[in-house]
Every structure is written in structure tokens, then in C-alpha cells.
N, CA, C and O of each residue as an XYZ file, in Angstrom:
336
protein
N       4.565      9.733     14.224
C       3.419      8.918     14.569
C       3.761      8.098     15.801
O       4.750      7.365     15.812
N       2.947      8.222     16.830
C       3.218      7.472     18.058
C       2.714      6.035     17.926
O       1.829      5.741     17.123
N       3.289      5.163     18.721
C       2.888      3.762     18.672
C       1.600      3.518     19.445
O       0.950      2.495     19.228
N       1.207      4.424     20.344
C      -0.031      4.265     21.104
C       0.071      3.187     22.162
O       1.107      2.542     22.322
N      -1.022      3.003     22.878
C      -1.045      1.943     23.880
C      -2.013      0.845     23.443
O      -2.595      0.916     22.361
N      -2.177     -0.156     24.282
C      -3.008     -1.312     23.945
C      -4.450     -0.896     23.640
O      -5.080     -1.452     22.740
N      -4.969      0.076     24.385
C      -6.346      0.534     24.169
C      -6.527      1.165     22.792
O      -7.564      0.976     22.156
N      -5.529      1.910     22.331
C      -5.589      2.514     20.991
C      -5.657      1.436     19.913
O      -6.467      1.520     18.989
N      -4.810      0.434     20.037
C      -4.788     -0.652     19.052
C      -6.104     -1.424     19.061
O      -6.623     -1.785     18.004
N      -6.643     -1.677     20.249
C      -7.913     -2.394     20.360
C      -9.041     -1.578     19.747
O      -9.879     -2.129     19.034
N      -9.078     -0.277     20.010
C     -10.103      0.601     19.449
C     -10.027      0.620     17.925
O     -11.053      0.534     17.249
N      -8.814      0.732     17.385
C      -8.637      0.738     15.931
C      -9.091     -0.583     15.313
O      -9.726     -0.592     14.259
N      -8.772     -1.679     15.960
C      -9.191     -2.991     15.475
C     -10.709     -3.128     15.515
O     -11.307     -3.666     14.583
N     -11.337     -2.646     16.584
C     -12.803     -2.697     16.696
C     -13.473     -1.860     15.614
O     -14.453     -2.298     15.011
N     -12.949     -0.650     15.360
C     -13.491      0.212     14.299
C     -13.391     -0.481     12.943
O     -14.334     -0.472     12.152
N     -12.248     -1.071     12.697
C     -12.041     -1.741     11.421
C     -13.017     -2.899     11.259
O     -13.569     -3.099     10.177
N     -13.233     -3.658     12.321
C     -14.162     -4.790     12.267
C     -15.591     -4.315     12.009
O     -16.305     -4.916     11.206
N     -16.016     -3.242     12.682
C     -17.373     -2.711     12.508
C     -17.630     -2.283     11.063
O     -18.727     -2.483     10.543
N     -16.629     -1.701     10.420
C     -16.820     -1.150      9.077
C     -16.566     -2.151      7.954
O     -17.155     -2.038      6.879
N     -15.699     -3.122      8.192
C     -15.290     -4.011      7.094
C     -15.558     -5.487      7.356
O     -15.529     -6.297      6.429
N     -15.819     -5.841      8.609
C     -16.036     -7.237      8.996
C     -14.754     -8.079      8.930
O     -14.822     -9.306      8.849
N     -13.592     -7.424      8.965
C     -12.314     -8.126      9.050
C     -11.858     -8.121     10.501
O     -11.812     -7.067     11.136
N     -11.524     -9.284     11.025
C     -11.110     -9.419     12.416
C      -9.619     -9.132     12.548
O      -8.833     -9.499     11.674
N      -9.230     -8.476     13.640
C      -7.826     -8.220     13.989
C      -7.056     -7.427     12.939
O      -5.864     -7.663     12.744
N      -7.709     -6.503     12.268
C      -7.036     -5.621     11.298
C      -7.045     -4.198     11.827
O      -7.967     -3.798     12.539
N      -6.021     -3.435     11.480
C      -6.003     -2.024     11.846
C      -5.777     -1.132     10.624
O      -6.087      0.058     10.666
N      -5.236     -1.697      9.528
C      -5.034     -0.943      8.282
C      -5.181     -1.884      7.091
O      -5.167     -3.106      7.239
N      -5.322     -1.294      5.914
C      -5.264     -2.078      4.680
C      -4.079     -1.590      3.859
O      -3.684     -0.428      3.952
N      -3.522     -2.476      3.065
C      -2.391     -2.152      2.194
C      -2.817     -2.418      0.760
O      -3.301     -3.504      0.441
N      -2.638     -1.426     -0.103
C      -2.996     -1.570     -1.505
C      -1.813     -1.207     -2.383
O      -0.936     -0.435     -1.994
N      -1.812     -1.777     -3.567
C      -0.762     -1.513     -4.535
C      -1.383     -1.534     -5.925
O      -2.162     -2.433     -6.244
N      -1.047     -0.556     -6.747
C      -1.623     -0.451     -8.086
C      -0.512     -0.162     -9.089
O       0.293      0.750     -8.902
N      -0.483     -0.969    -10.175
C       0.447     -0.706    -11.262
C      -0.124      0.392    -12.151
O      -1.297      0.345    -12.522
N       0.687      1.363    -12.488
C       0.276      2.423    -13.401
C       1.113      2.273    -14.659
O       2.317      2.526    -14.651
N       0.459      1.858    -15.747
C       1.157      1.584    -17.006
C       1.831      2.859    -17.513
O       1.270      3.950    -17.414
N       3.048      2.706    -18.060
C       3.781      3.846    -18.613
C       4.680      3.384    -19.741
O       4.937      2.192    -19.905
N       5.153      4.346    -20.514
C       6.151      4.034    -21.537
C       7.476      3.759    -20.866
O       7.747      4.264    -19.777
N       8.299      2.962    -21.514
C       9.611      2.635    -20.968
C      10.451      3.904    -20.858
O      10.683      4.580    -21.861
N      10.907      4.232    -19.652
C      11.792      5.384    -19.491
C      13.122      5.151    -20.220
O      13.608      4.021    -20.273
N      13.702      6.202    -20.773
C      14.989      6.097    -21.481
C      16.089      5.610    -20.545
O      16.187      6.050    -19.399
N      16.904      4.708    -21.045
C      18.097      4.215    -20.346
C      17.807      3.633    -18.963
O      18.624      3.785    -18.055
N      16.673      2.976    -18.787
C      16.312      2.385    -17.498
C      16.556      0.882    -17.468
O      16.764      0.308    -16.399
N      16.532      0.250    -18.619
C      16.659     -1.203    -18.641
C      15.347     -1.848    -18.245
O      14.286     -1.446    -18.722
N      15.411     -2.845    -17.378
C      14.197     -3.572    -17.004
C      13.690     -3.212    -15.609
O      12.828     -3.907    -15.072
N      14.206     -2.147    -15.020
C      13.864     -1.790    -13.652
C      12.352     -1.565    -13.463
O      11.816     -1.941    -12.421
N      11.664     -0.977    -14.421
C      10.239     -0.696    -14.306
C       9.381     -1.733    -15.033
O       8.177     -1.527    -15.185
N       9.976     -2.846    -15.485
C       9.242     -3.901    -16.178
C       8.688     -4.850    -15.127
O       9.458     -5.429    -14.360
N       7.368     -5.023    -15.074
C       6.763     -5.803    -13.999
C       6.419     -7.232    -14.424
O       6.628     -7.616    -15.574
N       5.900     -7.998    -13.495
C       5.556     -9.402    -13.752
C       4.361     -9.547    -14.694
O       4.098    -10.645    -15.186
N       3.637     -8.465    -14.952
C       2.505     -8.500    -15.873
C       2.947     -8.224    -17.310
O       2.119     -8.094    -18.212
N       4.247     -8.138    -17.506
C       4.874     -7.951    -18.821
C       4.607     -6.596    -19.458
O       4.423     -6.512    -20.672
N       4.583     -5.536    -18.661
C       4.578     -4.175    -19.199
C       5.317     -3.264    -18.224
O       5.540     -3.625    -17.069
N       5.692     -2.088    -18.698
C       6.401     -1.131    -17.855
C       5.385     -0.390    -16.997
O       4.325      0.005    -17.482
N       5.712     -0.203    -15.723
C       4.785      0.484    -14.832
C       5.516      1.118    -13.659
O       6.599      0.692    -13.259
N       4.882      2.149    -13.127
C       5.263      2.706    -11.841
C       4.249      2.178    -10.848
O       3.209      1.661    -11.257
N       4.514      2.289     -9.574
C       3.601      1.752     -8.575
C       3.038      2.854     -7.699
O       3.709      3.838     -7.390
N       1.800      2.664     -7.312
C       1.151      3.478     -6.297
C       0.901      2.528     -5.134
O       0.113      1.591     -5.258
N       1.559      2.760     -4.011
C       1.402      1.927     -2.818
C       0.760      2.770     -1.727
O       1.151      3.919     -1.522
N      -0.221      2.210     -1.026
C      -0.899      2.989      0.003
C      -1.279      2.120      1.199
O      -1.441      0.905      1.091
N      -1.414      2.789      2.335
C      -1.899      2.175      3.569
C      -3.046      3.060      4.051
O      -2.882      4.273      4.185
N      -4.226      2.447      4.316
C      -5.403      3.195      4.746
C      -5.906      2.689      6.085
O      -5.688      1.536      6.460
N      -6.596      3.593      6.807
C      -7.186      3.199      8.089
C      -8.646      2.794      7.894
O      -9.106      2.678      6.758
N      -9.375      2.580      8.981
C     -10.763      2.125      8.912
C     -11.688      3.165      8.294
O     -12.766      2.821      7.807
N     -11.278      4.440      8.307
C     -12.070      5.514      7.689
C     -11.744      5.678      6.208
O     -12.230      6.610      5.568
N     -10.923      4.779      5.658
C     -10.470      4.825      4.264
C      -9.666      6.091      3.971
O      -9.690      6.604      2.852
N      -8.960      6.588      4.976
C      -8.062      7.731      4.820
C      -6.636      7.205      4.705
O      -6.260      6.244      5.376
N      -5.842      7.854      3.837
C      -4.460      7.433      3.654
C      -3.639      7.718      4.901
O      -3.692      8.814      5.461
N      -2.889      6.730      5.323
C      -1.910      6.892      6.393
C      -0.536      7.063      5.771
O       0.285      7.846      6.247
N      -0.299      6.315      4.695
C       0.976      6.364      3.988
C       0.700      6.209      2.499
O      -0.176      5.443      2.098
N       1.453      6.941      1.684
C       1.282      6.890      0.245
C       2.645      7.026     -0.416
O       3.420      7.925     -0.087
N       2.931      6.130     -1.345
C       4.184      6.180     -2.096
C       3.836      6.096     -3.578
O       3.109      5.197     -4.002
N       4.349      7.021     -4.350
C       4.071      7.053     -5.784
C       5.386      6.971     -6.537
O       6.342      7.680     -6.219
N       5.429      6.092     -7.549
C       6.575      6.076     -8.449
C       7.620      5.022     -8.200
O       8.671      5.043     -8.842
N       7.374      4.095     -7.290
C       8.372      3.046     -7.111
C       8.375      2.131     -8.334
O       7.446      2.163     -9.141
N       9.385      1.344     -8.462
C       9.539      0.467     -9.628
C       8.409     -0.541     -9.710
O       7.924     -1.026     -8.688
N       7.985     -0.857    -10.941
C       6.960     -1.857    -11.158
C       7.365     -3.224    -10.660
O       6.521     -4.100    -10.470
N       8.649     -3.408    -10.452
C       9.197     -4.667     -9.984
C       8.984     -4.900     -8.498
O       9.017     -6.042     -8.040
N       8.765     -3.827     -7.733
C       8.654     -3.971     -6.270
C       7.337     -4.624     -5.876
O       6.366     -4.581     -6.631
N       7.307     -5.229     -4.690
C       6.118     -5.930     -4.220
C       5.552     -5.247     -2.976
O       6.166     -4.329     -2.432
N       4.390     -5.695     -2.534
C       3.751     -5.125     -1.350
C       4.625     -5.298     -0.108
O       4.563     -4.484      0.814
N       5.419     -6.332     -0.082
C       6.270     -6.542      1.094
C       7.335     -5.471      1.222
O       7.964     -5.355      2.273
N       7.551     -4.684      0.178
C       8.549     -3.618      0.217
C       7.951     -2.284      0.630
O       8.695     -1.316      0.787
N       6.627     -2.191      0.814
C       5.954     -0.935      1.112
C       6.341     -0.408      2.474
O       6.694      0.764      2.607
N       6.281     -1.253      3.490
C       6.477     -0.785      4.862
C       7.879     -1.097      5.331
O       8.236     -0.779      6.465
């Protein structure tokens, strides 16, 4: 994936604003806990702050709501700051 030039970033920001009304955004970041049974011999690695075991679905989408990046199965303990 190329970094693009200033015009690309401005165009992406304008598209995002037109569709969502969010200023100065180019992508959205989402994270979803997927409840699961405790894996054998894992300990507390998949135990999340909501007090259940979960895997995570982390995603980054563009203004067209298309996935740019998708990660499935990270520990329930991880946060959005660990996605990128």
C-alpha cells in the first residue's frame, strides 16, 4: 500500500466527510469481542475486561465501508491501540 501524496489524503478526507460528516478522517477503526469458551491451557490470555473469554475481530474501513485491514482471533485482552 503506497502512502500517496497530499492530494490523495485530502480527497480521502473529503469523501469521508461527505458520507459520514466526520471532519479530518480517512478511515474508521472497529473492534468486536466474540464470546467463546475458555481454550484449554490458556490461562487468562483470552479473558477480557467484560469478564468473559473472547477473541477479537479488529477492522479498519474506508469511506466506502470497505475493509482495508482485518484481524481475526487476537486475544480478548488486546485493545484498539494494538490494531495498527
